[in-house]
C-alpha positions, 0 to 999 in steps of 0.5 A: 144700644149694644151692637147686635146683628150685622157682624162688622168686617174691619176691612170694609167701609159701608158705601164703599164698592167691594175691594174686589173692584177697587184693588185692580184700579190700584194695581194698574197704578205705577206708583205705590198705593194704599186705600185707608179706612176713614174712620179707623184710619187703618190700611184697607188695601195695597197694591204690589207697587206699595208691598215691593217698596215696603218689602213686605209680602202681599196684604201683610200691612192691611189692617195696620194703622197708617201711622205705622208708615209714618216717619216724620212728626208732620206726617203724624200731624196730618193723620191727627188733623184728618182724625179731627176732621181738619184735613183731608188732603196733602202732597209733599215730600217726606219719609216712609217707614218700612217694617224693618225700621228703615226709611225711604225718601217719597213724594207722597200724595193723600187725598179723599175718594168720595163714592156716589153712595156719599161714602169715602176712603182715603187714597195714599200714593208715593213715589221713590225719590232715593235715587234722585236724592242720592245723586243730588247728595253726591253732588252737593257733597262735592260742592261742599268739599270744594267750598269747605276748602275755600272757606278753611282759611282765615284770610278773605280769597278772591279768584278771577280768570284771565279775562278778569271775571269772578270765578269765586270768593269765600265768606271771609272775603265778603266780611272784610270788604263788608259787601252788601246782601244785594251783591251776595245775592246776584252775579254782577262782577262789575258792581263788586269791582266798583264797590271795592274801588269805592272802599278804598281811601286811595281810589285812583292809586288802587285802580292804577295798581290793579291795571299793572297787575292785570298787565302781568299775568305771572306777577306776585305782589304784596300791597296794603290797603286802607279802607274807608271804614278804617280797616287796613288790608294786607293784599297778596296776589298770586298767579293760578296755574293749570298744566303749567299755563296761567288761568287766572289770579288769586288775591288773598286779603288779611285783616292787619288792623288789630296788629297796627292799632296795638300801640293805641290799645295799649294806650287805651288800656291805661285809661280804662284801667283808671276809670273802670268801676270793677277793681283791677290790679297788677302784680309782678312775678311773685304776686305782689301788688305793683299797681292798683286802680280806684275801683280796687281801693274802694273795694278794700277800704284801703288807698293804693299806697296801702295796697302796693307790696300785698301779696294776692293772697292777701286780697283774695281767699276762700272762706274754710279753704286755706289752700284754694290760692295755692291751687289758683297759683298753680293753675295760672302757672300752667293755664296762664288764666283763672276764673271763679268766685273768691272772697275779697279782703277789706281793711275794716274786717271780714264784716266788710268783706264779701263774694267776688267774681275774680279773673286772673291773667299771666303776662308773659314775655317773649320768651314765655317767663312771667312778667305780670299778673293782672286781676280783675275783680267784681263785687258780688255781695248784693248782686249774689243775694238778689240772683239767689232770691230770683232764682229761688222764685223763678225756678222752683215751685213754691210749695214743693221746692222742686224745679219748675216748668222753666228749669224742666225746659232748660234741662230737657234741652240740655238732655236733648242736646247730649242724647243727639250727640251721643245717640241715646234715649231718655224717658219723660215720666207724667206722674198724676196722683189718683183721687187726689181731689177726694183729699182736697174736698174732704180734708181742705187745701191746706192738708192736701198741700202737706200730702203734695210736699210728702209725695214730693219727698218720697218721689225724689228719695227714689230717683238718681241725682242725675234725673229731674223731678219737676212739678207743674202745678196741682197733683201733676209732677214730671220725671225726667229720667237721664239716659233711659231706655224703655227697660230704665223708664219701667224700673223708675215707674216701679220705683215711684209707684212703690214709694207711694204704695207705703201708707201715709200718716198725717194728723192721725189720718192714715191713708195711701196716695196711689198715682197713674204714670204715662211714659214717652221716650225720646225721640220715638215719642217726641223731640221737644218738652211740649210733645214729650209731655203731651203724649206721656199725659196721653198714656197717663190718661189711658192709665186712669181708663184702665183703673189707675195705679199703674204705668203705660207707655205712649203709643202713636196710635193714641193721638190718632184714636183720641182725635178720632173719639173726639170727631165722633163725639162732635158729630154724635152731638150734631146728628142727635140735634138733626135727628139723624139717629134711627132705630132699627128692630131685631125680632125676637121669636119664640123657639118652638112656634117661631111667632114674633114676641117682641123686638130689640131696639137697635140703634143706628146712625149714618153721618154725611161725612163718616158714612155708616158708622158702627155702634161698636165705634160710637157707643164707647165714645158716648159712655166715655164722654156722658153723651150716652145719657142723652142718646139712651133717653132718645132711644127709650123715648123712640122705642117706647112710641114705636111700641105704642104704635104697634100697641094701637094697631093691635099687635102683641109686640113688645120692645127690648131696650139696652141701658147703659150703666151711666144712664141706669145710675142717673138720679130720676132715671126711674121716674123718666121711664115712667114718664115716657110710658105715660106720655106714649100710653104704653102698657108697662109690660110691653117695655123690656129694659136689658141690663148688663151684670155690671149694673147690678154688681156696682152698687147692689143696695142702690140698684135693688131699690131701682129695680123694684121701682121698675118692676112695681111700674110693670116694666119686665127686666132682663139680664144682657149677655149673661155669663160675660161679666161679674156673674152671681147667683146672688143678685139673681134671687133677689132682683126682679129679673124676669129673663136671662139673654145668652150672649152671641159668643156662647151660641157661635160654636153651637152645637159643635163646641163642647164648651159653648154647649155646656155653658148654654145648657147650664144657663138654661137649667139655672134659669129654669131652677130660678123660673126665669125665660131664656132668650139666645142672641146671634142664632144664625143656623137652624142647627143652632136653633135646634139645639136651643129647642132641645136645650129648653130655651124660650126664645131666639133673635139672629140672622136665622130670622132677620138682621135688625131693620127699620120699623116699616120693613119690620112690619112688612116682614111680619105682616102675616102675623099682624093679620093674624093678631088683628083677626084673633083681636 
């Protein structure tokens, strides 16, 4: 199932017309255009207009991922949908990223172009909207300046022309007159005037006064209006001039309701003072109590007479800080107010005193001298205790005491606000412990919880006070690194890895806990908590894939690659059910006689939507998802079935099948091979299994048992791509291997490359010493074949003879040998 045979051109999609035909079509377009590979989502071709728009040399963007051109989260989301097979077209206004980092406003259209072969490409075309946006922005700026001038006044303003038509009004005018939304959203002068006349209490006098003003264009006047809603407005009317001539009139309206109601408020305040549940007291300029309400009596346990004459410092204090009240007085004198938490006095002693929220206000006279101080006290004893308990439950992780996701969300929002204001970045680190499930499974969840507590303490010890460490759940932690760029994020990640690398001892067990860390940076990798965590998690997953106990920065292509793999994985599973997979066979020939010895079975897949999908694209996905086991079983069965047909026809052709490490490690693999051979009646020696060196190295003992069992069946065993993995002479001696396959990477440079020539000669010599056969793959020239003959190689396969072809074509190509084999039989 490894790729063999045809080389793959990254910029060519199977079934799509050659770029030599497509390039002139997009070059003829006025707008910038790119052709996009539908699977890899990389640029296949670009026209001259696209290169000019980006300011790059011709062809320089070919091969780059299309997300490199995306400047907005919406564009990245679209390409993620394309990768997942959820979308194939879009048209909108967006931004385009140039290689120099600049962004351009453009109108963008992306659509899938399908060809008669069933294959397709994506075409993206854009129009530069920079000039239109600049003109619109300038006009908007002028309008905004005029509007800002109008809105800057605290008064409501209404401007009319000489004919009495409305030229404009500000938001404050609409608020004062409570204009309904229907009048704000349409132009109807008479309706506005009618609304205003209806809103005043004396509509007749109001209309008469307006008529008088209208008859006197130069009149300046001031009036008082009482509205139906109870609001009192002062109206000032002034003529508006241009070049010495009146051009209209401006009315300004000021709300004077508050000023007229001051006396009423004073009366109301007295009632509130008596009825308030909170404690209120009034002192003279020397901070001696001259009045106290019933709430103050309840709070202190002292009647009003007992409170009169007491100083503020006798009612309020800060435990352990005798100078606090002096600072409160200084602040009051300087600022006119003070707010904070103190402890209140109680007549029965400290046991009945408690925390309270205090607000103190200085009341000055007209000359600014202090007349009184007013104090407002709210008892916090019960509420504070409840609040602390609620906060503890709501905002912290119960096991480690670390902030939970809710707190993390609040702090990230605050960090984003700071980052936007100060134009700085910050980092999000997603920390996931490696193989923590093994600890839970072997030592129990209670022991695992103690490990998590210790891990939390270690990470806390190596981060700054301004950073935030939170636990999301399980063995997942998130570290918010304040004002950190890529270098700062890397330093934080290394500190965490170093802190966890030290051995941990609990209950006599000594072990080391490692972690994999993914890093996302604001704003490049996300502008919300969810985006940053998702992308940091994606980067962390890449660390897991590459060995764990390290860190990795997020890259936008990761999401596109992940969705592409998910799409391919889903399509593969459907393809296997539908029978869309096919096996092609590449002949393996004797180097000296040229006769066909057998064929290597190579997997091929054509998808209606994806087109011809290379094994280099879908085999890694199948191995990662575990689908390679089911796929490998199908390949084994199909290859054995074909070999049995050749056997029945008298053809002495064996078949070689690649075996993936995951498939080989499955329980019952040997039994599966035996069952398939028996089911199709194939002689076991006609089946050759090609194994990679990594299969033999991972668990040598188990591998030896299985290989001996396979050899006992009569199946031939070969080492694929010999020399490219973890080569060891030890396993060649111990294991029942019959053949070594020289990788194409060593054959490619023959005969001119001295290193390749030396490696091939050494491999052949080693095989001869161990009495093993040698086959070379990727042979494409006669010079390569001649060198291999001279070196003593036994067999070869490659384009020199034939690429991998369907079984029917294979039989037609070698019909002569088939006839000869039948005659000899």
